[in-house]
C-alpha positions in Angstrom: 4.3 15.1 6.2 6.5 16.2 9.1 7.1 19.6 7.3 3.3 20.1 7.0 2.9 19.4 10.8 5.6 21.9 11.6 4.0 24.5 9.4 0.6 24.0 11.0 2.1 24.2 14.5 4.0 27.4 13.6 0.8 29.0 12.1 -1.2 28.1 15.2 1.4 29.7 17.3 1.2 32.9 15.2 -2.6 32.8 15.4 -2.3 32.6 19.2 0.1 35.5 19.4 -2.2 37.6 17.1 -5.3 36.7 19.1 -3.6 37.8 22.3 -3.1 41.2 20.6 -6.8 41.3 19.7 -7.6 40.7 23.4 -5.4 43.5 24.4 -6.9 45.8 21.8 -10.5 44.9 22.8 -9.7 45.8 26.4 -8.7 49.3 25.3 -11.4 51.9 25.8 -10.5 53.7 22.6 -11.9 51.0 20.3 -11.7 52.2 16.7 -13.0 51.1 13.3 -9.5 49.9 12.3 -9.4 47.7 15.4 -12.8 46.2 14.4 -11.5 45.5 10.9 -8.4 43.8 12.3 -10.5 41.6 14.6 -12.8 40.6 11.8 -9.9 39.8 9.4 -8.1 37.8 12.0 -11.3 35.9 12.8 -11.7 35.1 9.1 -8.1 33.8 8.9 -8.7 31.6 11.9 -11.9 30.3 10.4 -10.2 29.5 7.1 -7.4 27.7 8.9 -10.0 25.5 10.7 -11.7 24.8 7.4 -8.4 23.7 5.8 -7.8 21.2 8.5 -11.3 19.8 8.5 -11.1 17.6 5.4 -8.5 15.3 7.0 -10.8 14.9 10.0 -13.8 14.2 7.8 -11.8 11.6 5.8 -10.8 9.8 9.0 -14.4 9.9 10.3 -15.7 8.4 7.0 -13.0 5.7 7.1 -13.9 4.7 10.7 -17.6 4.7 9.8 -17.0 2.5 6.8 -14.8 0.2 8.7 -17.4 -0.2 11.5 -20.2 -0.9 9.1 -18.0 -3.5 7.3 -17.1 -5.2 10.5 -20.8 -5.4 11.5 -21.7 -6.9 8.1 -18.8 -9.4 8.4 -19.9 -10.4 11.8 -23.5 -10.8 10.7 -22.3 -13.0 7.8 -20.3 -15.3 10.0 -23.0 -15.8 12.6 -26.0 -15.6 10.3 -27.8 -13.1 12.5 -27.6 -9.3 13.1 -26.5 -7.9 16.5 -29.1 -5.9 18.5 -27.0 -2.8 17.9 -27.1 -3.3 14.1 -30.9 -3.7 14.3 -31.2 -0.2 15.7 -29.6 1.3 12.6 
């Protein structure tokens, strides 16, 4: 797992360095079609990187949601009544 984290950090550093190049290119008054293609392709890479990291966040969100619902159900079973917050759902 540590190796994966290191690779992610390294790739994000590279993305940051590349994006700083994009900013420098966009400030140039001689904006060309090649520059536009570079910006679009880098943007696609950054979007793909974000999508690859998203499943872990979604899994954690589902786990926390499931755990919260289970705790509400357990509490309702112990007391014999639902909490006002659970009634809103």
